[in-house]
VOGU-3710 file (C-alpha; in Angstrom, 3 decimals, decimal comma):
1> vlcfvmniif> 45,634/-24,375/32,097  44,667/-21,176/33,876  43,333/-19,697/30,602  41,364/-22,903/29,980  39,771/-22,786/33,450  38,923/-19,095/33,092  37,265/-19,798/29,720  35,158/-22,585/31,234  34,010/-20,290/34,056  33,216/-17,505/31,589
11> lfflftsttv> 31,172/-19,821/29,355  29,291/-21,192/32,386  28,234/-17,724/33,555  27,382/-16,690/29,977  25,160/-19,739/29,500  23,509/-19,296/32,900  22,747/-15,593/32,417  21,420/-16,204/28,905  19,153/-19,030/30,055  17,758/-17,060/33,000
21> ncilrsdfsr> 17,239/-14,016/30,785  15,260/-16,064/28,231  13,123/-17,575/30,978  12,378/-14,232/32,598  11,573/-12,382/29,363  7,878/-13,066/28,899  7,717/-10,930/25,743  8,904/-13,920/23,732  5,832/-15,946/24,568  3,920/-17,568/21,735
31> ddvftrlqqr> 0,883/-15,350/22,270  2,937/-12,160/22,066  4,665/-13,315/18,889  1,264/-14,100/17,398  -0,051/-10,671/18,406  2,893/-8,933/16,723  2,325/-10,979/13,580  -1,366/-10,169/13,558  -0,871/-6,451/14,072  1,665/-5,913/11,274
41> rplviipgfa> 0,252/-5,370/7,835  2,333/-7,512/5,415  5,217/-5,711/3,723  6,506/-6,696/0,267  9,860/-5,319/-0,960  10,798/-5,014/-4,656  14,453/-3,963/-5,169  15,899/-1,761/-7,885  18,426/-2,217/-10,684  21,450/-4,348/-9,700
51> ssrlrsftnt> 19,997/-4,660/-6,182  19,238/-8,401/-6,323  21,951/-11,001/-5,864  22,510/-13,295/-8,860  23,778/-16,822/-8,226  25,317/-19,406/-10,534  23,138/-22,412/-11,319  25,871/-24,240/-13,221  29,434/-25,391/-12,625  31,392/-23,123/-14,950
61> pcpnnvlfqy> 35,187/-23,209/-15,244  37,119/-20,087/-16,132  39,313/-21,049/-19,138  41,684/-18,107/-18,781  42,067/-18,349/-15,016  42,615/-21,683/-13,308  42,349/-20,119/-9,851  38,667/-19,254/-10,209  35,495/-20,984/-11,307  31,777/-20,603/-10,671
71> nigddvwvda> 30,155/-23,492/-8,850  26,445/-23,997/-8,280  25,312/-21,501/-5,642  28,261/-19,123/-6,035  27,555/-15,406/-6,211  27,829/-13,882/-9,684  26,491/-10,447/-8,746  28,223/-9,450/-6,561  31,511/-11,251/-5,833  34,220/-8,594/-5,775
81> kkivgatscf> 37,078/-11,137/-5,672  36,028/-12,765/-8,939  35,116/-9,471/-10,610  38,660/-8,223/-10,000  40,567/-11,514/-10,276  38,643/-13,102/-13,170  36,930/-10,259/-15,017  36,456/-12,132/-18,287  34,879/-15,071/-16,458  32,563/-12,704/-14,574
91> lhcilldpvt> 31,483/-11,005/-17,808  30,839/-14,401/-19,411  28,487/-15,391/-16,557  26,540/-12,155/-16,322  26,259/-11,201/-19,993  23,216/-12,244/-22,031  22,942/-12,910/-25,723  21,809/-9,489/-27,071  19,465/-11,147/-29,598  17,928/-14,137/-27,784
101> qddlenplcr> 18,496/-12,896/-24,191  19,699/-16,401/-23,274  22,698/-17,244/-21,091  26,030/-17,439/-22,886  27,405/-20,881/-23,743  30,798/-22,488/-24,360  30,906/-22,968/-21,444  27,326/-22,524/-20,271  26,939/-20,220/-17,276  23,382/-19,843/-16,032
111> srpdqgidai> 22,793/-16,987/-13,553  19,496/-16,562/-11,756  18,252/-14,279/-8,948  18,649/-15,446/-5,376  15,597/-15,552/-3,106  14,805/-14,413/0,416  15,750/-11,416/2,524  19,473/-12,156/2,261  19,291/-11,636/-1,520  18,676/-7,875/-1,192
121> teldpgivtg> 20,167/-6,773/2,132  23,943/-6,994/1,584  24,998/-8,290/-1,836  28,626/-9,122/-0,987  28,988/-9,552/2,799  32,422/-8,833/4,179  34,415/-6,391/6,243  35,407/-4,367/3,180  32,803/-5,261/0,558  29,815/-5,458/2,900
131> pltvvwrdvv> 29,371/-1,708/3,554  29,903/-1,021/-0,166  27,099/-3,363/-1,255  24,444/-2,568/1,352  21,010/-2,088/-0,212  17,950/-2,944/1,920  19,711/-3,946/5,138  18,594/-0,958/7,206  14,986/-1,121/5,999  14,799/-4,842/6,782
141> saalkmgyep> 16,443/-4,270/10,169  13,896/-1,560/11,028  11,041/-3,853/9,969  12,349/-6,716/12,121  12,565/-4,391/15,134  8,920/-3,474/14,553  7,930/-7,136/14,846  7,864/-8,286/11,234  8,636/-11,945/10,558  10,549/-13,012/7,403
151> drnlvtspyd> 8,471/-14,922/4,840  5,325/-14,352/6,919  4,518/-10,679/6,887  7,883/-9,526/5,491  8,330/-10,754/1,912  10,997/-9,871/-0,648  10,641/-10,265/-4,399  14,066/-10,202/-6,114  14,161/-10,444/-9,900  16,643/-10,702/-12,764
161> frlaptllee> 17,347/-7,016/-13,370  18,929/-7,847/-16,756  15,620/-8,755/-18,421  12,863/-6,635/-19,940  9,586/-6,952/-17,994  7,930/-9,102/-20,657  10,839/-11,595/-20,416  10,615/-11,646/-16,618  7,187/-13,197/-17,001  8,031/-15,316/-20,035
171> rdqyfsklkt> 11,171/-16,928/-18,586  10,726/-16,746/-14,803  6,937/-16,212/-14,404  7,934/-13,346/-12,120  4,657/-11,421/-12,162  2,563/-14,572/-11,739  4,675/-15,529/-8,711  4,481/-11,983/-7,328  0,690/-12,064/-7,604  0,554/-15,438/-5,837
181> siehsvkyhe> 2,943/-14,234/-3,135  0,809/-11,163/-2,431  -2,366/-13,266/-2,322  -0,718/-15,682/0,097  0,427/-12,826/2,366  -3,058/-11,314/2,458  -4,666/-14,717/3,074  -2,246/-15,492/5,895  -2,832/-12,110/7,496  -6,606/-12,576/7,245
191> klfkrehsam> -6,240/-15,956/8,914  -4,410/-14,364/11,836  -7,006/-11,612/11,952  -9,924/-14,045/12,160  -8,154/-16,004/14,860  -7,628/-12,859/16,926  -11,021/-11,255/16,125  -13,389/-14,197/16,016  -16,478/-12,012/16,306  -15,804/-10,279/12,985
201> gtrvagetgi> -16,202/-12,195/9,741  -13,851/-10,026/7,714  -11,741/-6,900/7,881  -13,029/-3,380/7,745  -13,942/-2,394/4,194  -11,075/-0,485/2,606  -8,525/-1,654/5,182  -7,437/-4,945/3,617  -4,233/-5,472/1,686  -0,492/-5,189/2,065
211> vvichsmgtv> 2,146/-2,476/1,773  4,443/-2,607/-1,272  7,699/-0,662/-1,122  9,974/-0,367/-4,179  13,194/1,445/-4,988  14,472/2,933/-8,250  13,883/0,518/-11,149  11,731/-1,628/-8,844  9,098/1,116/-8,804  8,785/0,896/-12,596
221> vflyfvkwle> 8,703/-2,923/-12,464  5,761/-2,712/-10,072  3,949/-0,212/-12,306  4,432/-2,666/-15,176  2,989/-5,363/-12,887  -0,163/-3,232/-12,520  -0,462/-3,017/-16,309  0,171/-6,750/-16,562  -2,752/-7,353/-14,189  -4,997/-5,157/-16,336
231> wsmgelnahe> -3,884/-7,024/-19,461  -4,213/-10,541/-18,012  -7,342/-10,078/-15,859  -9,163/-7,227/-17,527  -9,081/-3,673/-16,218  -12,106/-3,951/-13,918  -11,024/-7,267/-12,374  -7,480/-5,995/-11,957  -8,651/-2,911/-10,076  -10,821/-5,069/-7,811
241> wldahihtyi> -7,834/-7,323/-7,140  -5,620/-4,341/-6,312  -8,281/-2,925/-4,016  -8,517/-6,214/-2,116  -4,806/-7,009/-1,921  -2,742/-3,791/-1,922  -3,401/-1,059/0,601  -0,337/1,178/0,120  2,318/1,621/-2,560  5,564/3,395/-1,582
251> avgapllgsi> 7,828/4,416/-4,473  11,339/5,393/-3,344  13,566/7,254/-5,799  11,200/6,448/-8,667  12,521/7,408/-12,160  8,996/7,914/-13,504  10,303/9,794/-16,569  13,409/7,666/-16,911  16,989/8,417/-16,007  19,842/10,098/-17,892
261> aalrgavsgn> 22,195/7,628/-16,183  20,606/4,798/-18,206  21,403/6,629/-21,457  24,995/7,116/-20,370  25,243/3,354/-19,841  23,958/2,689/-23,370  26,240/5,212/-25,121  29,536/5,158/-23,215  29,063/2,800/-20,262  28,239/3,330/-16,585
271> tlgapisemd> 30,133/1,188/-14,088  27,825/1,995/-11,129  30,886/1,696/-8,901  31,818/-1,828/-10,032  35,577/-2,461/-10,583  35,274/-2,807/-14,385  36,039/-0,533/-17,328  33,418/1,686/-18,943  33,702/-0,308/-22,176  32,885/-3,533/-20,292
281> arlltisfss> 30,041/-1,720/-18,539  28,655/-0,715/-21,933  28,749/-4,341/-23,113  26,614/-5,249/-20,117  24,079/-2,486/-20,784  23,732/-3,389/-24,465  23,247/-7,075/-23,658  20,576/-6,341/-21,016  17,084/-5,832/-22,463  16,100/-3,981/-19,278
291> gplmfpldps> 18,091/-0,870/-20,260  15,384/0,848/-22,342  12,967/0,534/-19,431  14,894/3,383/-17,794  15,423/5,609/-20,849  13,962/9,171/-20,560  10,255/9,390/-21,430  8,154/12,069/-23,054  6,001/13,798/-20,382  3,525/15,021/-23,003
301> ahgipkekhe> 2,031/11,534/-23,472  -1,438/10,482/-22,275  -2,965/13,770/-23,379  -1,680/15,632/-20,341  -2,230/19,410/-20,703  0,745/21,326/-22,030  0,942/23,691/-19,069  1,159/20,660/-16,787  3,924/18,703/-18,493  6,049/21,712/-19,467
311> rfqdpvdpiq> 7,102/22,053/-15,838  8,822/18,664/-16,162  10,945/19,463/-19,195  14,548/20,465/-18,572  15,986/23,488/-20,449  18,677/21,352/-22,148  18,414/18,281/-24,368  19,607/15,145/-22,577  22,037/13,991/-25,257  24,390/15,744/-27,685
321> lkypngtvks> 26,538/13,671/-30,037  29,669/14,956/-31,737  30,314/12,850/-34,814  33,749/12,291/-36,473  33,043/14,994/-39,081  32,595/17,566/-36,283  28,812/17,751/-36,559  26,979/18,107/-33,229  23,389/16,876/-32,978  21,012/17,216/-30,036
331> ygvkdfdnki> 18,444/14,598/-29,110  15,358/15,128/-26,952  13,120/12,695/-25,074  11,137/11,877/-28,226  14,255/10,661/-30,055  15,285/7,754/-27,834  12,779/5,365/-29,327  14,468/5,168/-32,722  16,101/8,299/-34,211  19,256/8,476/-32,084
341> wqdmsehdsa> 20,082/4,804/-32,666  19,630/5,151/-36,412  22,029/8,095/-36,494  24,583/6,328/-34,292  24,433/3,082/-36,298  26,504/4,664/-39,073  29,443/4,905/-36,670  28,570/2,265/-34,039  27,439/-1,253/-34,951  26,520/-2,181/-31,360
351> vkyiassiqr> 23,516/0,133/-31,086  21,493/-2,078/-33,407  20,924/-4,392/-30,437  19,456/-1,506/-28,425  17,092/-0,584/-31,269  16,093/-4,235/-31,607  15,338/-4,562/-27,878  13,169/-1,430/-27,908  11,153/-2,711/-30,845  10,736/-6,348/-29,739
361> fynedpvlrk> 10,354/-6,024/-25,972  8,608/-2,665/-25,612  6,951/-1,381/-28,783  5,490/-4,834/-29,504  4,713/-5,685/-25,884  0,950/-6,424/-25,587  0,974/-5,397/-21,916  2,023/-1,896/-22,992  -0,721/-2,049/-25,653  2,002/-2,043/-28,313
371> aglqawtrpp> 2,452/1,688/-27,745  5,889/1,473/-26,163  6,897/3,150/-22,925  5,112/6,342/-21,900  5,048/8,553/-18,838  3,712/6,455/-15,956  0,306/7,343/-14,525  -0,869/6,882/-10,954  -1,682/3,244/-10,165  -5,267/2,532/-8,994
381> irnvfcaygv> -4,237/1,955/-5,375  -5,838/3,629/-2,366  -2,654/5,083/-0,860  0,372/6,093/-2,938  3,575/7,591/-1,520  6,604/8,919/-3,403  9,835/9,507/-1,475  13,088/10,820/-2,881  16,080/13,040/-2,169  16,516/16,497/-3,667
391> nqktsvgyrf> 19,018/19,326/-4,074  21,940/17,100/-5,011  24,229/17,788/-7,951  22,618/15,639/-10,655  23,489/15,091/-14,292  20,667/15,997/-16,684  22,531/15,529/-19,967  25,784/14,619/-21,712  27,786/15,546/-24,791  29,512/12,492/-26,226
401> kktnkvndwd> 32,357/12,443/-28,746  33,132/9,518/-31,031  36,669/8,235/-30,512  38,948/6,402/-32,908  38,185/3,100/-31,207  35,484/0,799/-32,509  32,067/1,400/-30,943  33,520/3,768/-28,359  32,283/7,169/-27,168  33,805/9,491/-24,583
411> iedtfyeeng> 32,044/12,070/-22,432  33,064/15,521/-23,647  30,835/17,522/-21,306  28,249/16,926/-18,600  25,166/19,042/-17,922  24,097/19,396/-14,291  21,274/20,752/-12,153  22,006/21,977/-8,643  20,306/24,391/-6,264  18,023/26,003/-8,819
421> rffseynsfp> 20,454/26,331/-11,717  21,507/24,400/-14,807  25,143/24,505/-15,920  27,723/22,511/-17,838  30,989/21,203/-16,477  33,021/22,696/-19,323  30,808/25,706/-20,135  29,121/24,295/-23,237  26,204/26,626/-22,508  25,644/29,546/-20,104
431> niktnkksgd> 24,208/28,996/-16,638  20,411/28,929/-16,470  18,738/29,950/-13,221  15,368/28,454/-12,236  13,286/28,167/-9,090  13,283/24,366/-9,335  15,016/21,941/-7,037  17,609/19,486/-8,317  17,597/15,672/-8,313  19,038/13,068/-5,984
441> gtvqysslsw> 22,466/12,645/-7,606  21,311/9,896/-9,991  17,800/10,699/-11,228  16,917/14,198/-12,414  14,307/16,176/-10,473  11,848/16,331/-13,380  11,627/12,526/-13,326  11,436/12,127/-9,549  8,804/14,827/-9,116  6,535/13,488/-11,893
451> cktwlgetan> 4,451/11,855/-9,177  3,323/15,363/-8,194  1,024/15,067/-11,204  -0,664/12,261/-9,258  -1,768/14,748/-6,590  -5,239/16,240/-6,743  -6,256/19,668/-7,987  -4,813/21,132/-4,796  -2,441/19,844/-2,134  -1,337/20,757/1,366
461> itfvpqrkdy> 2,382/21,376/1,862  4,341/21,052/5,099  7,994/22,058/5,569  9,813/20,511/8,530  13,448/21,303/9,445  15,782/18,305/9,410  17,018/18,664/12,965  15,665/17,611/16,330  15,738/20,940/18,142  13,699/23,032/15,697
471> skdevkylvn> 11,062/25,443/16,995  7,376/25,434/16,168  7,752/28,628/14,162  10,186/26,929/11,796  7,517/24,491/10,582  5,684/25,994/7,598  2,187/25,068/6,411  0,453/25,866/3,153  -3,086/24,710/2,441  -4,840/24,063/-0,893
481> vdpadfdtvl> -1,935/24,966/-3,152  -2,353/24,558/-6,899  0,317/22,169/-8,295  1,094/24,745/-10,970  2,260/27,086/-8,188  4,535/24,577/-6,415  7,786/25,950/-7,807  6,773/29,547/-7,074  5,677/28,750/-3,541  8,935/26,954/-2,834
491> ssnhekvkfn> 10,963/29,984/-3,837  12,800/31,371/-0,812  11,505/34,859/-1,641  7,833/33,891/-1,627  5,805/36,062/0,726  3,982/33,122/2,378  7,052/31,043/3,217  10,306/32,398/4,582  13,037/29,769/4,746  16,297/29,736/6,598
501> ssipyttfye> 18,598/28,814/3,701  21,149/27,295/6,084  18,683/24,625/7,288  17,741/21,597/5,162  14,021/20,795/5,098  11,818/17,791/4,470  8,801/18,770/2,383  5,505/16,868/2,430  2,866/17,245/-0,286  -0,459/15,629/0,594
511> sskivsnqri> -3,831/15,391/-1,107  -6,849/13,110/-0,835  -10,323/12,719/-2,291  -13,335/10,461/-1,923  -14,118/8,200/-4,880  -16,982/5,674/-4,643  -17,081/6,072/-0,845  -13,359/5,321/-0,632  -10,543/7,657/0,367  -7,814/7,966/-2,268
521> atsvwefdgv> -4,658/9,562/-0,848  -1,399/10,636/-2,486  1,691/11,925/-0,695  5,121/13,092/-1,826  8,125/13,248/0,520  11,171/15,328/-0,508  14,308/15,019/1,624  16,911/17,756/1,216  20,434/16,462/0,678  19,604/12,731/0,483
531> dhlnilqsnl> 21,319/10,688/-2,228  19,555/8,203/-4,535  21,799/5,287/-3,612  21,755/6,012/0,136  18,131/6,945/0,759  17,381/3,426/2,024  20,002/3,977/4,746  18,912/7,553/5,524  17,580/8,043/9,040  15,242/10,726/7,703
541> flnelthhle> 13,541/8,257/5,371  13,647/5,337/7,828  11,994/7,436/10,538  9,180/8,490/8,211  8,726/4,944/6,906  8,550/3,300/10,330  6,273/6,060/11,621  3,926/5,520/8,676  3,876/1,734/9,114  3,296/2,099/12,852
551> sldarlgdme> 0,434/4,554/12,310  -1,176/2,225/9,756  -1,053/-0,699/12,178  -2,169/1,373/15,165  -5,094/2,902/13,287  -6,171/-0,465/11,952  -5,757/-2,142/15,341  -7,851/0,483/17,120  -10,506/0,302/14,410  -10,685/-3,477/14,583
561> ahleqvvrem> -10,906/-3,511/18,371  -13,640/-0,880/18,301  -15,698/-2,642/15,635  -15,165/-6,046/17,183  -16,753/-4,763/20,388  -19,696/-3,409/18,405  -20,071/-6,664/16,469  -19,943/-8,727/19,654  -22,630/-6,583/21,261  -24,832/-6,713/18,163
571> shsfniftqh> -24,368/-10,463/17,765  -25,090/-10,822/21,465  -28,381/-8,966/21,042  -29,410/-10,512/17,710  -29,201/-13,963/19,295  -31,463/-12,894/22,152  -34,323/-15,152/21,146  -32,226/-18,259/20,553  -30,574/-17,823/23,965  -33,528/-16,480/25,943
581> qafakppttd> -32,868/-18,634/28,997  -29,384/-17,144/29,360  -30,992/-13,772/30,138  -33,608/-14,987/32,567  -31,807/-13,289/35,434  -32,942/-9,646/35,804  -30,162/-7,053/35,365  -28,739/-5,343/38,394  -26,159/-3,085/36,691  -26,006/-0,955/33,550
591> decywdyrem> -23,625/-3,456/31,944  -26,279/-6,169/32,154  -28,764/-4,141/30,100  -28,710/-4,979/26,373  -30,438/-3,651/23,285  -32,985/-5,950/21,654  -32,471/-5,357/17,918  -35,498/-7,421/16,984  -37,963/-5,516/19,170  -36,067/-2,223/18,789
601> rclwptlcey> -35,884/-1,547/22,511  -33,834/-2,482/25,573  -34,174/-6,008/26,919  -35,927/-6,134/30,300  -37,810/-2,896/29,544  -39,325/-2,835/33,018  -35,827/-2,485/34,466  -33,759/-1,004/31,613  -34,312/2,085/29,509  -32,609/3,666/26,517
611> ryvfgdihls> -30,580/6,604/27,783  -27,900/7,895/25,409  -24,779/9,449/26,936  -22,161/11,225/24,870  -19,459/8,740/23,960  -21,688/5,685/23,563  -20,626/3,708/20,497  -23,431/1,142/20,270  -27,045/0,741/21,357  -26,424/-1,787/24,143
621> qscrlrtsks> -24,064/0,661/25,807  -26,927/3,193/25,879  -29,230/0,738/27,672  -29,066/1,553/31,366  -31,046/0,748/34,514  -34,154/2,892/34,814  -33,853/5,880/37,113  -37,565/6,719/37,066  -40,694/5,191/35,514  -41,737/8,620/34,383
631> stfsilessp> -38,837/8,961/31,998  -39,914/9,802/28,501  -37,523/10,466/25,647  -37,180/10,388/21,922  -35,292/7,416/20,533  -34,779/9,117/17,231  -33,400/12,248/18,847  -31,132/10,291/21,231  -29,727/7,522/19,036  -27,330/8,445/16,210
641> ilqnwadilg> -27,766/4,974/14,695  -31,574/5,221/14,548  -31,256/8,775/13,297  -29,164/7,430/10,437  -31,745/4,745/9,645  -34,590/7,229/9,772  -32,737/9,743/7,593  -31,868/7,092/4,998  -35,424/5,782/4,866  -36,998/9,243/4,890
651> lrkpsqqidl> -39,070/8,583/8,009  -37,685/11,004/10,525  -39,884/13,815/11,794  -38,528/16,627/13,965  -41,216/16,246/16,626  -41,494/12,467/16,531  -41,140/10,924/19,986  -41,726/7,453/21,358  -42,636/7,088/25,012  -41,134/3,762/26,021
661> yelqteseni> -42,663/3,904/29,474  -46,180/4,198/28,067  -45,534/1,352/25,636  -44,117/-0,792/28,419  -47,011/-0,038/30,742  -49,401/-1,194/28,050  -47,288/-4,320/27,540  -47,256/-5,063/31,285  -51,034/-4,693/31,474  -51,452/-7,146/28,630
671> nskigndnns> -49,013/-9,586/30,265  -50,940/-9,323/33,512  -54,222/-9,989/31,698  -52,717/-13,005/29,958  -51,252/-14,354/33,174  -54,588/-14,062/35,084  -56,742/-15,551/32,364  -55,512/-18,928/31,135  -58,358/-19,081/28,616  -56,921/-16,076/26,780
681> ygnnngdgdd> -54,411/-18,406/25,141  -55,907/-19,910/22,040  -59,113/-17,861/21,994  -61,092/-18,377/18,833  -61,979/-14,975/17,471  -64,263/-16,282/14,784  -61,850/-16,049/11,862  -61,286/-19,787/11,615  -58,029/-20,084/13,659  -56,960/-20,105/17,271
691> idddipinsc> -54,936/-16,888/17,226  -55,751/-13,840/19,284  -55,367/-10,913/16,841  -55,662/-8,295/19,579  -52,496/-9,215/21,462  -49,369/-7,403/20,161  -46,262/-9,378/19,347  -44,067/-7,539/21,830  -46,123/-8,795/24,780  -44,352/-12,172/24,864
701> dnipndscpr> -41,169/-11,246/26,716  -41,957/-13,066/29,950  -44,160/-15,837/28,576  -42,972/-19,331/27,571  -42,545/-19,670/23,816  -44,973/-22,562/23,512  -47,846/-20,563/25,014  -47,202/-17,173/23,449  -49,859/-15,863/21,025  -48,576/-15,786/17,472
711> irndnvcech> -49,227/-13,818/14,344  -50,784/-15,645/11,430  -48,405/-18,091/9,801  -49,281/-16,792/6,345  -48,072/-13,299/7,265  -44,421/-13,946/6,336  -41,954/-11,183/7,228  -40,920/-9,823/3,838  -39,425/-6,465/3,058  -41,775/-4,015/1,396
721> eidncrngfc> -39,253/-3,701/-1,443  -36,614/-6,303/-2,282  -33,797/-3,756/-2,329  -34,902/-2,014/0,861  -32,879/-4,104/3,341  -30,451/-1,595/4,812  -28,191/-2,178/7,780  -30,066/-5,447/8,397  -33,341/-3,532/8,972  -36,320/-2,939/6,654
731> kykthclgat> -40,012/-2,128/6,421  -42,262/-5,218/6,210  -45,181/-5,696/3,838  -47,514/-6,431/6,753  -47,686/-7,119/10,469  -45,761/-10,368/11,041  -43,761/-12,273/13,606  -41,022/-10,058/15,011  -42,411/-6,809/13,587  -42,451/-3,542/15,501
741> qpfgeengww> -43,288/0,119/14,902  -40,217/2,134/15,925  -41,109/5,084/13,673  -44,811/5,384/14,546  -47,969/3,688/13,334  -48,184/5,755/10,157  -44,802/4,364/9,007  -45,765/0,700/9,250  -44,099/-2,399/10,666  -40,317/-2,861/10,753
751> gpcekkddli> -37,800/-5,501/11,751  -34,591/-7,382/10,923  -33,909/-8,621/7,397  -31,277/-10,431/5,405  -29,934/-9,532/1,969  -30,250/-12,804/0,024  -29,624/-11,487/-3,474  -25,870/-11,485/-4,045  -26,060/-8,746/-6,667  -27,967/-6,408/-4,377
761> kkel> -25,612/-7,254/-1,543  -22,612/-6,446/-3,735  -24,057/-3,089/-4,808  -24,837/-2,094/-1,233
//
């Protein structure tokens, strides 16, 4: 009874404190949640190989094990209990027919990828299995702490990692759904933006789009998606779509030249840590048509110069096969398309399925232009980042020996790269020293670092120690380094950079260029000592990722706030004539002075003058109360915006000055004359109408609209040239309603304009 009473008291205080805490915490208000949603650029995650949960979509009994069966919704990949307790049943549900790529029957077991964030965070939750199957949990957790909302601006895109890319679209419409999902995310974000920034019609040019982050095989799937867009939409339309919808692409641990680990899976089997035998693992690899997507690629494709791609060729061939007769053959990256499988087929009947998959799903794939897989080029996206670990012991090749078993090969020797040297585990060849780094424990360095070819002609390099208490002197900078010199520069004996070999570093390569008035940036992040499988949990990577996402959002938020203020001020001034009564009250402070864009001067010129002060960001801010009626100044020399107009139009003269006080005095004299002589309105000047040609248009500020003299109705305000409307301002053909002479009489009449031709508007 005492325990029961104590529990009731504890629950009462817990409920009370929680309720009060929720009431007092104002940061959970609806407006704050909306602000966080609006500020975060949408993030789309594409996982890597075996990083998406597969679920059963059928009720499948296990004939050889009555204790287990797969029901609809059960996990197939990964459920450790069934993998260990009913291995044959697990293999039946995850294997595909190697010819048709359909699910196995008798009994039918249909496995399909799960959806949502839970499908990629922790594949087999549990006290023991959970930590062993963590994939994207830490990245998702960091994103949620930053204010991302699942399925709103945080979207995941799991896929069936068993299928070749062409089958992903054919069976699951994966790329069509991914395209729709990205479009929806951008549209939703734009909707939030317009709600928050009502004064602006659209986002800043070049700042639209989402962030796509991929890992391992997911990076290659996304690159295939880019090619699929070019194939389905046309290259030009695809690039326009990418420009409008994708702002940044982050490739983590990208095997851009393939992976030796994929070849090991095809020849002898690679369990990837799963509790199955290597022979069973090989059955899986052979039945999956996705395997060849990760086979090593030839870096000499695409016409890349020899001196450029030679740096990405390892000194040993990836595969050596020892046949039953004792013959040893070596196979390079050009042999994995056909030759090696032909040679192996004499001793291994299973490899025919691999050769068939390569031919049907890659060499004949129209998206790949029926040329098969080649070294991946940089996608046409504004910002591209590559992040990967380095200086881990990584396999770069294997020597396999045919055993007496059917279709079975054993590893006889393994070739490694580590800390600038190549060596074999059992001394098949002598050690080879180089000044190159090594890979991330799974993917060789030559494949990971291929994205360095995406950098420009030169790049800036920064070396930062991987500890919190480093000194400023330990940070190294190199500017405008030729990519061909990267390996030499990174040598510890190089005269420009002296490293402390006991300290791990993070190295940043950065380059950018301007193409068609748009900044194209490429960055490479190399993290010393970070493993391929654990980089998504590495604090080094997570810190850089969150910092980058925060800086993107902060920069965009500041830019939008700045431009929204400008747009509001300009809209405020452009509507001056439709809301003239709202400004009938004379200004008494600088903030009440506005720029009149139509008359090209400050409103209330008798009280306000244009006086630029360093830091002004728009014309209305430079309109201030007059300090003296004798002030004379040059608009063109004081206004950066008018300077830009004048420079573009070729009208600026070094000595050109406009005395606003003299112009205003003349205007006031005319207003006084008009006010004292009622007959001046409607004077007939003998030209057949009732318009006074001698009264300038800018003398109507303080006169009712219905009694103001007007320019001839036939003098329509038209730009002198149809394509001469720039920044909403052009030179008119003649003196017309709303015209002014801001650049002097010799340069004609000017005023606001509107670009009506859609083609001209698009070009501008």
